[in-house]
N, C-alpha and C positions, 0 to 999 in steps of 0.2 A: 623289161620289169618297172623302170621308171614311169612311164604308162598306166601302169596296173597301179604302182603304190600314188600315184597322181590323182587318178582316178575314183569322183565321189562311188557314193554305194546306191543309189538310184543308177549312175549310168553302171556301175559292171553289174547290175542286176538287168540291167538291158541287155547287155552283151554277153551273160548267161544266157539268158531267155533263146537268145536269137542263135546260140550253137557256136558265136564268134570267139567265145572263152568255154572254158569248163569250170565249175566249182573244184575239181580236183585239181587243174593250174593255178587257179589261183588262191584257194587254200596253201598251197606250195611257194608259192611264190613270197605270199607275204611271213608263212611260217621261217624262211630264208633270211628275209628281213631282219626280223624278230630274233632270229641268233646271231645276226651281224651286231644289232646296237643295243640290243637288252645289257651284255654288259658294261656301256659306258650311261646309262639313264636309269637302269634299274626300276624298270617299269612294270614289266609283266612278271609277277611272281608265282604263279603256279598257270602252266602251260597244258595243254590238255592236246596237243600236236596228232596223235596217235588215233585219238576218238575224232579229232575234225578231218582228219585225211580218209577216214571211213565214211563217216557222215555225207562228205563232199562228194564221194565216188557213190553211196545213194542217191543224191540229189542227181547227180548225174543221170545214173538209172532210169529213176523216175522220170525226170523230162524226156530221157527220148522215149520214152513208153506214152508221153503225153498225159504224165498223172500228174505234174509239176502244179503247185499251188502256192500261191503267198508273195507278197512284194520284195521279199530280201531271200528270194531263192537261191538257194547254194552262196551266198556272200557272207564273206568271214567278219564276225565282228569281234571286240573285246568288251570285257564286263567287269565294274567295277568289283572289289572283291566283297563289297558287302551286301550283295545279291547272294541267295541262295542259288547253287546251280547243283542238279542231284547228280552226287558224285563225288563232287569238288568238297575244298574245305571252307571255311570262313571262319577266319581266327579272329577279325578286329586285330591284329598284329600284335595280340597276346601270346607268347609263347605257352602258355596253358591249355589255350584251342587248339594247337597246331595240330591235333588228332580231331579236330571237330569237324566230321564228315555231313554233307546236306543230304538230307534224306530227300527232298524233294525242291521242286524248282520254285522260285518266285512268282507272282502273279506275273512280273514284267517278261521274267524269262521264257515262262510259259508260255507267254503271247509272240515273242519274241521268235523260238522256235516253230511256232504253229504257221507261222509267217518265209520256215524255210530258214532262216539265217545258223548260219553254221559258229559255234563260240570256238574262238583259238584258245582263252585264256582268260585268268582272273589278272586287275591290276592290283598295284599297290596304295594303301591309305594310311594316315597314320594311325597311330594307336586308337581302338575304337571310332574313328573318323572325329576327333574331338579337337580338330589344330586345323589351321589354314594354310598348314606345311605337309608335306608326306614323307615323313620318317616314322620309326619302330625299332623296336629291339629285335622282333622276328626276321623281317625282311632286311633293315638298313633304309637308306635314304633315297628315295625318285631325285633326279638331277635332272633341271631342264635342257633339252638337247640343244638348245640356242647356245648356251655359255654352261658347261658342268660346274662352275661355283656357283650359280644361281639357283632358286628356289622353283620346284614346277609350280606349287600352292596346293591347295587340297580341301577339302580332302578328296575328292577326283584326281589327285595328284599325278597317278600313275596315268589314268584315262589320258589326261594333257598332254601328258609326256609322249606316251604311244602314237595319239594321233599326231602330232607337232610332225614326226617323221614319215605319218605315214603307215605306220604299225598295223592297221587293221580298217576295213574299209570305212565302219563306222565304231564310236562308245557309247557305254550307258555310264552316267553318273548319276548322284544323288544331291539335293541342296539346300541345305537347313539354317546356312550361314555363310553363303559364297563358297560352296564344296563342287560345283560347276563353273560357275564364273571367274571363280579365281584362277583355278586351272587353264581354261578359255584364254583369258586377257594375259596369262603371263606365257603360253606355250604359243599363243597367234592362233588359235582354231574358234570352231563357232561352236557355242556352249548356249544350250537352254532348259531351263529349268521349267517346271509345267506348276500351275496355279493353284490355288486351295482345293486339297482333296478332288484334281482332277485325272492323277493316276493312283493305281492302289500301291499303297506302299508292304502290302504281304510280303511278305517273304525279305525284306530288309534289316539287316542289322548293324549295330542294335534296334531293336524294336521302336516304333515311336508311337508311345503310348497316351503322352498329356494331350489333350484335345487340342488346345494351340501351338502348340510344336507339330501336330498334325497337319493342322491348318499351313504352316511354315514351309513344311516337309515337301521337296518338286525331287521329280525325276523327268529324265531327258538325256538328251544327246549331245555327245561331244563330236563334233562331226567336222569337213571337210569343205560343206556346202551347207547352204541355208534349207536349199531344199531337203537336204537330207534330215535337218533335225525338225523340219514338219513332216516328211517321211515318218520317222519313227516316233514323235508324238501322235498321230494318226493312229498305229497301230498300240500304244499304248494306253491311250486317253479311254477313261469310262464314258466322256461325253464329248461327242464331236464338236467342234466352233462350228455358230451361223458362217452363213458365207458372207461376205462384207466385200466392199469396196473401196480401197485404200486410200483414194481420192476425196473419200468423205470425212477421211481422217484428218487429223492437223499434227504435224510432229513440233511436241514443243520440246525445247533446248535451254534450260533456262543457267545462266551462269554458275560456276562452282561456287557453293556456299560457304560465308565465309566464317563458321564453324568446322568445316572441312574443306580447307585448302588442296589442291593439286598441281600438280607439279605444271611446268613450262608447257611441256609438250601434251599434253593431256588436255592442257584448256587451248591450245591450238586445234588441235584436232576438233574439240567441243564447237570451236568458232566456224571451223572448215564443213560441219556438217550444219551449224546453222545456216550459213552462208548459200549452201548446195540445197538445201530443203525447208527452212524456215526463216527466210528473209523475209524480215519486216512483221513478224510473228508477233500477235501483241498479248501473246498469253507464256511471257518466258517465265513466268512468277516459278518460287520453290513450290514444289508440292505440299500440300496440307501436312501436318503434321510429321514431317521431316526432322526438326529438331527434337521432338520426343522418340521417333520410332526405334532409336538405337539402344534407349534405354529400358525400351518395353520388350525391345526383344532379347537383351540381355537377363531380364526377370524374368523371362518366358524360360531360357534355356535354363535358367537358375530354380526354378519353381520348387525343385525336392533337394534342392543343394548336392546335386549330383550322386543321392545315394542308390539309382540305382546303376550307376555306371561304374560305382564303389564294389557293389555286388557283384556285376561281370569280373571286374578284378581278382576278385577271389581273397582280398586282404580284408584283416581283422577292423573295418571299419577307417574313419579317418584317419586315426592314430596310427592305426598302419600305412595308412597311402603317406603320409609326411615322414613315417620312419623308409619307405623307399625311395620318397623324394630324397632324401637325405643320402641315402646310400648311392645313387644315382649320380649326386653331385661330387662326392667324396670321394668313392672309389670305383665307379662306374661299371659296378656291376650287378642292377636291380633288373630286372625281368620287367619291369614298368616303366616304360623314356619318362624322362622329365619331362617332358612335353606334359602328356597326358597327368601326372601327379600333382605338376603345377598349375594346371587347368583345374580338375577338380579341387586339389585346396579353394581356389579362388571364387568355384561356383558354390564350396559353403560358405566362405566370406560374404560374398558378395549374395546371397539368398535373399528375395524381398520377404519383407513382414506380410503378416495376412492384411494388414492395412494398406501397404503398398499393392500386393497383388489385387487386392479388392477395385484400390483407384484407377491401377492399370486396366485391369479387367472392364471396367465403364468404359473407360478413354478409349480402351481397343474396339468397342462396340461402334461406339458414335464415328471413331476415325474410320472405321470399314468403310460407312455408308458415305462418309465427307469425300475419303477415297475413290470410290467409288464411281461418284458424279463427276470428280475432279477429270477422272479418266477416259469419261464416256467420249466415245468420238474422237479419242485423242491417244499418242504415242509418246511415254517419255524418255526421252534421252538423257540417260546420266553416264558418268565414268563406272566403272568398276574398283578400283583404288588409287591411290595418288603418284603412283609411277609403275614402271614395268619392274618386271621379275627383278626383284633385288638379291644380295648374298642370301643362300641358308641361314636360315636364323634371326632375319629382321622382320620378317611379317609377325614371326611368332613375338619377338620381342616388342613390338607395338601393338599387337592386339590383345595381348598376355600380361601386361604389366600392372603392376601392384597401383600405378596411378591412373588408370582407367584408360588410358591415351585410346582405346578402341571405340570412347566416344568420337575425338577427332580422325581417326581411320578406315571404320568401318562402317557409315550412315550411309554410302552409297547402294551399299551391299546388303546393308541391312534393313532398309525402307520395303525391299521386295519380298523379304520373307516374314518379316513383321504384318502385313497386310496380305501376304497369300498372293500375291502377283505372279504372272506369267511375266519370265524377262530371258531375251533372248543377246547373246553376248556375240558380237563380230568385229574380228579386227579390223581396224584404220590405218594404221601405219605401223611405222616404228620407233624408239624413241634416237637420239643421235649415235648411241653405241650398236645399233640395229637390232634392240630387244623389242619384241610382238608389244605394240597397244591396242587393245579393245576399249569399246564400248559398252553398255548394255540400252537395249530399248524395251520397254516397261509399259502394259497397257494392262485393263481389267480383265476380268476371268470372262470368256465369254469370247474375249475378241483377240484370240490369238490368231484367227487368219489373217486382221490387219496387221498383227504384230511380224508375221512371216513375210507379207507382202513388202512391208518398207524395210523389214532386213536384206529382200534381196536387192532394194532399190541402196542401201548404203553399201551392200558387200559388193555390187557392181559399181560404184562410183569410188571405191574406197578400196583397202588393200586384199580384202576378203582372205581368204585361206592360202597362206604359201607354204608348201613342204620345205622343210627342215632337211637339206639332202647331205649333208657333209658326212652323212655317215654311209653313202650307199655306196655298193661295191667298185663302181667307177671313178668315187671320185679319189682324188689325192689330198684331199684334204686332212690333215692330221686332228683326230676327235680333239675335244677340249675348246679354252678360251672362248674369244667372243664371236659373233656370227662372222 
């Protein structure tokens, strides 16, 4: 069992094709593991185990008949709840949507099924994916498996937690404000966010409509290996990256920015990567427009003042949202989680003016050209967050404060979103309490092949994916507590 759970999707696909293991055996092994671990971490919220068993049997039959096709043939995967899967539910964590049944597959789901993947179920998100911690009133809170008192991040937090324990061969998430990279960093898994319009967002909920937001929105794998993240991207990408030689690329590792300080351990890992791969680099300056990118990200996310999300909540405008926030705080009985209602109120409060929006749009157009020029034949290494996974609620408090402290804590994540850049998060070590720490590698759109090549180098030289085994059947450890 441990060998199966440790195995990445690429290795499992090879073993299924060779007949060393059947898809049915792999699916059953993962189902048993999910049933054991999920009560602790609350990651999977809608299993489809019966359907997965049937599909696995069918995959095995077609394989025996020589009719198998697809790079993930018979491989069990998990899916962030935010993607439509025909016959399943996409609730956005809202009780009013608990009966909303998906009538068709999202485009990425169609592509994964076409490659033979078997979907085990859907995983938890914050309400409407509008927070970097995973908690909602319908399904509750997802816990970090390394320490249940700590956050799994968000909004792909269910995927991050499930992949940390090896609950699927590979998982799929989305990212418009760190929603793949926070969970990858906090849970110690590989995470890839695609770049500007490289993967179709069709069938993602909530629908991304505003053009700048579409540019910021990325989809990709939460995985056990860099090669799996690359494989999934190759399946999902609308355009294939050009072949490149990573040796022609320079790894740029700037020091932490003074306006966005990081913890001692994160700074030490940045130094270690610099010594290993970029010693003597003369291009360790901070990337262009770094200081402004987070404010631009906030204006793009607040462009409509949150009106579309308020509509999805079914409340009577912002006065209704405010009343629901008060109800949640005073009585604990609102159907809308206070993380969501507070975020929506902030979105309205900090909505950019028409003048600010015009200025931002002009700055963004020029900035995109400068950033692309800076990243030509370069891979940039940045932190994801200033620390490893903190206790539940801390990330929310830091990113949604009325004092706008997100300007201090979000810059490293916001940069890749604002400029529509592909980003790969790789675990590099742990802090002194044993919690994972990851760093992200960023490059220009079209240079993803170099990103994955450099990612494999960092993965090999540092921690990479290490599965959390404390919930394994044969483990005598008591779930909970530190690592």
